[in-house]
N, C-alpha and C positions, 0 to 999 in steps of 0.2 A: 209533434202535434198532441201526443197523449198527455202532455203537462197540462192541457187546457181542460181535461175531464174533471169535473167537480166544480168548475167555475161557472158553469151554466146548466144547471140541472135539467131545464127543458131540452135542451140541445142533447144533452146525455141521455135522457129518454128516448128521443127520437133515433139516435145513434145507436142505442143498444136494440131497438126494433130493426133498423136497418142492416146492422152488422149479423145478424142471426142468419141461421141457416135456412129460414123459412121465406120472409118477406119478398127479397129479390128473386131468389130462385123460382118461387110459385107465380110470381108476377111475370117473369119471363115464359114461364110454362103455358100461363093463361094467355098471353100475349101470342106465342105460337099456335095455340087452339083458336084464338081468333084469327089470325092470319090464314090458317087452314080453311076455316069456313065462310069467312065474311068477305064476299065478293061476289056481285051478281054477274059479272061478264067471265064466261068460262075460261077463256084462254089467259085472262089474267089471274084468276083463281088457281088455275093449274101451274103457271108460274110461281104463285105463292106457295103452293104446296109443295112443289121440287124445292123452293127454298126452305120450307120448313124441314124437310129432310136433310138439306144441306146443312141447316143450323144445328140440329141434332146430331149430325155426323161430326161438324166442327167442336161441339161440346165434347163429345165422347173422345175424339181425337186429341184435343187440348188436354183433357184429364189424362189420358195415356201418356202423352208428353211429359207432362208434370210429374206423373209417377216414375217415369224413367228418370228424369232429373233428379227426383228425390231420392231414387236408389243410388244414384252416383254421388250425390252431394246432400249432406245433412246439415241445415241451419237451424241452431235453437230459436225459438220463439223470442220475441222481445221482452215478455214477461218472466222469461227465464234467465236474462242476462243483464235487464235494466229495472230500475224502479218504475213500474207502470201501475197505472189503474186500470184493471181489466173491466171491459164491460160485457165480457163473452165468456164461455167455458174455456177450459183450459186445454186446447187440442195437443195431442202428442205427437204430430207427424212434423216434417221438415216446414219451416217457415217459407223457404225459397225454392220455386216461386208458389203463389197462391193458387191452390187447385181451383176454389171457389171462383176467384176472380177470373182466372183463365177460362173457365167454363163459360162465365157469364159474357165475357167479351168475344168468345167463339161464337155465341148465339148472336149478340149484338151486331158484330161485324157483318155476319152473314145477312141478318135481316136488312142491313143498311144497303146490301147491294141489291136485295129484291124490292124493298120499299124505302125508298130515301127518307121520307119523313119520320116514320116509325122507327127505323134504324137510328136517326139521330137522338131519337127520345130514349131508345134502348142503351145506346152508348153512353148517355148522359147518366142513366139508372146505374149502369155498371161502373162508371167514373165516381158516382157517389158511393156506391157499394165498395168499392176499392179504398175511397178516402176513410169510410168508417172502419174499415178493418185495420187501417193504420192509427185512426183516432182511438179504437177500442182496444188498442195494445196487443192486437193478435198477429200484425205483420209490420214488417219495417217497409219503408216506401219503395225501396228497390225491390221487394218482394211482388208488390202490386204492378210495379211497371214492367218487369220481367214477364207477369202474368199476362198483361195487357199484350206485350210483343209476342208471346206464345200464341195467345188467341188469334191475333192479326195474321201471323205466319200460317198458321193450321188453316184458317179461313181461305188465305189465299190458295193453298195447296188444294184444300177440298173443292174449292169452286173451279179450279183448273182441271180437276178429275172428275167432276160432275157429269161432263159430256159422255164419258165412258158408260156411265151407268144410266144415262137418259133413258134408253129402251126399257130397262127394268123398271125404272121408277114411273114411267109412263103407264106401263101396265098394272102396276100396283095401284096408282091411282083410278084407272080405269075399273079395276075389280073393286076397289073402295066405293065407287060411284054406284056400282051395282047394289052394294049392301048400304047404301044410303048415308055411308060415312066420309064422303067428298062431295 
């Protein structure tokens, strides 16, 4: 896929924005803020707010799982082993699996459980992000596929365990309402 870099300058410019550490992660963060606040029905808003906690937990645990895998297995980046055109800076950590992609899929899959329509959009955004990470020469296809799998499995585990934390989350949300934060 990286062999196409340079053949379509407009696509390269768009991909260099998407592949960055800013556009997609900030968009996901803003989406979670919107999901937290924008819902007039109190019960639905509380379900969304619990979903935001679960999404942030999935993101964090996905990053932790990737960090553990990276500690056990180091894979050089494509630009270190292949002739690639890089659309991104040169990361020094392991390529497999992609930490950024795992975190974004952790958020996206969790939001899909809470709000199907928005979740489908976020899964699409995370998929485009994963594609641009390969297109931009930062990851191999297997890196982003494994990262999506990490995000999916972690989301499943987090959502299975959220009932254990429900009383605490409910109290946190009630306290946030008192402070006009929820």
